[in-house]
N, C-alpha and C positions, 0 to 999 in steps of 0.2 A: 716642862709644858711642850707638847708637840702639836704640830698643825693637823687639822683633819684630813690632810690631803693624800694624794697618790699620784704616782707619775703619768699614768694614762688610764682612763676608766676602761674597765672591761665591759663589753657590751653583749648582753644576753641575746640568745636567738629571737626571743620575743620582741625585744626592742629593735633588733635589726629588721624583722619583718614589719614592724610598725613604721619604721623609717622609710622602708621600700614603699609602702602604701601612700605615705606622704608624698613622695616624689611623683607617684603615679596619679594621684587624685587632687592635689592642691597645687594650682599654678604658681602661687607665691613661694612654694617650697617650705623649708623648715625655718620656723621663727626661733632664732637662738642668738645668744649674745655675739657670736662670730660666725662667719659664713663657712669656716673650716669644716669639711666633711668629718674630720676625725674628732670634733668636738660636738657633733650633732647629737641631740638627746630628745627623748619623749618623756615629759614629766608625768609620774604616776599618782603622787600625792604630795601634800605639803602641810605643815602644821607649825605655827609660831614663825620663827625666822629661819626655818629649815625646809628644804624641798628634796624629794627623792625621785630618781629617774627610774624608768621601767626595767632597769638592770639591777635596781637595789642601791645604787650609789647615792649617798647623802651629801649635800651641799648647804653651806651657809648662804642665805639668800639676800643680796643687796640689789636684785633686780626688782623684786617685789611686784611682778606683774606690770613693770614700767611705771610703778608708783602707787597704784590704788590701795595697797595694803599697808596703810600707815599704822595699823594695829598688828601687822602680821598675818599670817595665813590662818584661817578658821578660828578666829577669836571666840572663846566660848560664849560670850555674851551676845555677839552678833549671830552665831549659829543658832543659839536657843530663841532669840527674838524672831529670826527668820523662820524657824520651825513652827512656832506658834502661828505666825501670820499665814504659812502656806496651808494650815488647816482651815483657814478662812477664805482662801482663794488668792490668786496671784494677780491678776489684771483685769480691770473692770472697764476701761476706757471711760470712767466717770469719776468724779471727785470722791476722795476717801479720807478717812480720818488721819491715817499716817501722813499723807501728803499735806493736809492742813496743818498739822503739828510740825512738820518739817519746814514748811514755808515760814511758820511763825518763829521757829528757832533760828532760821537764816537771817530774818529781818532783825532779830535781836542780837545777832552775833556779828554779821558782816557789815562794816560801816557804811557801805553805798547802798545797802538793800533797803529799799521802801517797798517794792513789789517783787514777786518771784514767778518765773515760768520754769517748768521742768521739762527736760529732753532727756535722751538716752546716752549721747555721747558728748564728749567735748567738741568734736567737729561740728555737731549741730548747733551747740550754744554760741560758738563764735560766729558761725554762718548767720544765725538769727540776730546776733547782736549787731552785725554790719548791716543786716536788712532793716532793723529798727532805726539805726542811725540814719540811713538813707532816707527812709520815710520821715523821720523827724526834721531832717535838714532840708529835704526836698532837692537833694543832689546826690551824685553817684559816686565820687572817688573815695577811696579809703587809703590812708597812709599807714604803712606798717614798717618794721625795721628789719634791716638785712640780718639774716641768720635767724630770725625769729620764727618759731613753728606754732601754727594756729589751726592745725588739723587738716582734714582731707578734702574740704570743699574747694571749689575752683578758685575762688578769691584768695583763700588761705594759701594755696600752693604756689606762692610767688615769692621769690627772694629768700627762701628758708634756708636751713642748715645744709641742704643738699646742693646748693647753688655752687657751681663751678665756673660760670661765665660772669665775670665782674664788669658790670655796666656803669657808666656815670650816673650818680643820683640825679633824679629820683626814679630812673628807668627800672621796670620790674622785669625779672627773669622767671619764666614758667618752670616749675620743678617736676612737671609730668607731661607725657604725651597725652593727647585728648583733650587739652584745655582750649576753649574758643580763643583764637588770637585776639578777638575783640576785647577780651577781658584785661590784656596787658596794660591798655591805656587807662583802665578804671582803678588801677593799684599804683600808688606811689610808694618808693621805698627810701628810708632814711638811714643814716648810720647811728647805730645804737651808742649811747654815752657821748654823743656829739651835739650838744644842745644848740650850738651856733648854726650848723648846717641845717639841723631839723627845724629850728625856728624860721629860717629863711625859706625853706620849702613850704612850710605851713602858711607864711605871710604871703607867698607868691601865689598859692593856690586856695587861699582861704575861702573864696566864693564858691568854690566847686568841691570843697571837701565835706564829706558826710560825716566823717569820724577818723579817729586815730586809734589804732589798736596796738598793744604792746604786751610782752611778757615782762612784768616788772622786774623779775630775775630772769634774764634772757637765757634759756637753757641753764647753765651754771655761771653766767657772767653777771655779777652784781652790778647794779646801777652805781655810777659815780656820785659823789657828793653833789647834791642839788640838781641832779639830771631829771629825776622824776618830778620834783616840784617845779622846775622850770618848765617841763612839758605841760604840767597841770596848768601854770600860769598862763601860757601862751594859748592853749586850748579854751580856757575860760575867757580870755580876752576877745577871742573870735567866736565864741559861743558854739565851739565845735565839740561834740561828744568824745570824752576820752573812755576807752574801753580797755579794761585790764583783762588779759587772758591769764587766769589764775587756775587753769586746769591742773597745773603742777603745784603751784604755791598755796592754793586755797586749803586752809585747815592745817597745811604742813609747817609753815612758818610761824603761824600763831592761829588762835581760834578765828580771828578775823582776817586771816591770810596775809598776803604781802602788804595790802593796803593798811592794815593795822601795824604790821612789823616795820614798814618803811615810813608810815606816817602821811601817806598821800592817797586821797580818796577819789576814785574815778566816778564817771557817770553811769557806766554799766560794767558788769563783771561776769565773765564765764567761770564757773567753778566745776570741778569734776572729780579728779582722782582720789583725793584724800578723804572724800566724804562718806563712802558707803562700803569700804572694806572689800572692794572687788565686785560689788553688785552694780549693773549698768544704770547709771544715773548721772545727769549732768544738770547744772543750774545756771540759768540766766537771770541776774537780778540787777536792780539799779533804781535810778530815779523813777518816782511815780509817774511823772508826766510823760517820760518816754515809754516806760513799761505799759502805760494805759493804752498804748496804740495796739497792744495784742488782745485787748478785750474783744470777744466775740460780738458785743453789742455794736460794735463800729462796722460790722458787716452791713448793717442797715444805715447808719449815719454817715459811713464813708471813712476812708483812711485806715481801714483795717489792715494790720500786719500779720499775716498768717503764721502761726508757730504751734504746730501740733504733731503728734506722732501716736501710733498705737500704744507703744508702751511708755509713754512719757507720764511720770507721776505714778507709776504702778506700785501697788501697795507693798510688795515685797522689798523693792529697792529703797522705797521711803523708809520702811521698818529698819532696813539694815543701816541706813544713813542715821536715823535717829538713835540706834544702839551705839554707833560709832561715836556720834557726838558726846553721848553720855560718858563714854570712856575718855575721850579727849578732855573733858572738862574736869576730870579728877585732878586734885591738887598736885602739883609737881610733875605732871606729865611732860610739859614742854621743857622744863628746866632739865630733866633727865635725858630727853631726846637730844637736846642741843648738847649736853655735856658728853654723851656717847658719840655724837656725830663729830664734835670738836677733837676728841681723842683720836678718831680715826683720821681725820684730815692732818692732824699735826703729826701722827705717826707715819702716815705715808709720805709726807713731805721729808721728815727725817730719814726714813729708810732710803729714799731714792737720793737724797742730798749725800748721805753717807757713803755711797758708792760712786758718786760724781755723775749722776744722770741729771740732766737739766730737767726740771719740771716746775710747774706752777699748779698748786692745787687750789681750785677757785669754786666758789659757790657759797652755800651757807650750810651749817652742820647737817640739817636733815637731807640735803641733796647737794652733792659735789662731785667733782671730777678732776683728774689729773690732766694737764696739758703738757705734753713732753716738748717744752721749748724754754729758753732762757728769757725770751721776751715777755713783757707784761701783756696779758690777754684781757683786753677791754672791750673788744667789739669783734664782729665776725672776721673781718680782714686779718686781724691780729692772730685769731684762732687758727686761720689757715696756715700759719707758719709753723704750727705744731706738727710733730713727727706722728703721722697717722699710723704708719707701719709699726712704730715702737708701741703705740697704744694697743694695737692688735695683738703684738706679742705679749704684752702685759695682761691683756684680758685672757688670753689663751693660757698663760702660766698661771694665773689665778684659778682657772677651771681645773687645771691639772692638780691643784691643791685643795680642790674641794670649795672654792669661793666662786659665786655667781654674781656677776654685775652686768649692767647694761653694756652695750659697746662703748658708751660714753661715760654716764654718771653712776654714782652710788647713791641709792635710797636707803635710808635709816628708818627702822620702824621702832614701835615702842616694845615690840617683842624681842629685839636684840637686847643682850645682857652683857655684863662685864665678861663672862666666859667667852661669848663669841667674839666680842672686841679684842680680847686678849690673843685668842687664836688668830684672828685676822691680822693683827699687828705682827705676829710671829710669821705668818705667811708673807706679809709685805717685805719683811726683812729678807726672807728666803728668795723671794722672786726678785728683788732688787739685785741681790747678789748674782742671781742667774742671768738677768738681763745684762749686768755689767760685764760678766764673763764672756757673754756671747759677743760682746762688741770688741774683745781683745783680738788683735791681729794674729 
């Protein structure tokens, strides 16, 4: 068995021209797993768990569009369902049957869901969740966890995984220029997996806290025993809405998401990436009494929480989501997904252990990552001890061998099979040996 790789991709004139246009027209530059110009690429097509660049090079894909492609690229059942819907129209700005069916399916599947609102992106759903919580509680502050990522809205861009200035808890650190300084005081930050400190912050600020938002699996750091339940207990005690950001974990860890997988049910939940096979949709769902604040009838009675968008609940994305859910409901889907992911996690740990490179492979089998450190990674600050430069060399070496991952994590899809996993494990061993050799004096 050989890896699908090569030492460095050949780049066609067509791809070079496209990359030049990218630099000219797109201010954010090239979106790639690594900032290295030598590894920049333009994707031409994808199918299943493989993608191909504009030069014709093929890769096994563990980036999966940063997670949405839980069934892999261009799943036939999703493609056919979308094709049929396109002939009936794409977006109406009015209620449609696929949206109604999808809302019903979510309520039947997600433990916290009593009512549902549709949006287009995860950033919108986390933003609207915080807005609902503020209206429900009649106060303004939101508590989040250091290192957690909740999208691109101003309130979310505080104390996330890009934070380099460490402040005393619960002070927030803005992660982007252009955020009003006044918002810093409206966001409190707590340490993930530290229930004692978190409880103290909540109890000190309980009268001014509108809600607590958390990634139940924070990036790829799993919650410690009792942490999520303890957080649920203290928020219930003070009647503060608990918001799960399941943009990544929704439908990925189980049909009911992380709240089913970990057995802790929040008041509100944002779902996104795993639901619609790459079509733009996100879901905000939760307790009926809180979600009812979004009813347009309240525009007259008062207390209305605005949540709308031109493409929210469009028929094409809802159709894609329904087709995706039908596939995920097939018997044995999650058992196989977890088995493949566990093989990859174990194989990656073994490959790096075998050459003496310190690493902690953390997360859950459908979404995991290596942290190049000998220390336990249990929160954001311990993650900062990992060797980021080694991770970048690892990511680039995988690209040289025809494996694509995010700059941090691996996503596993139902389209990955034993053949791809076997090839990937062979690449892990080859790359581990290469990294170990490069460290020799």
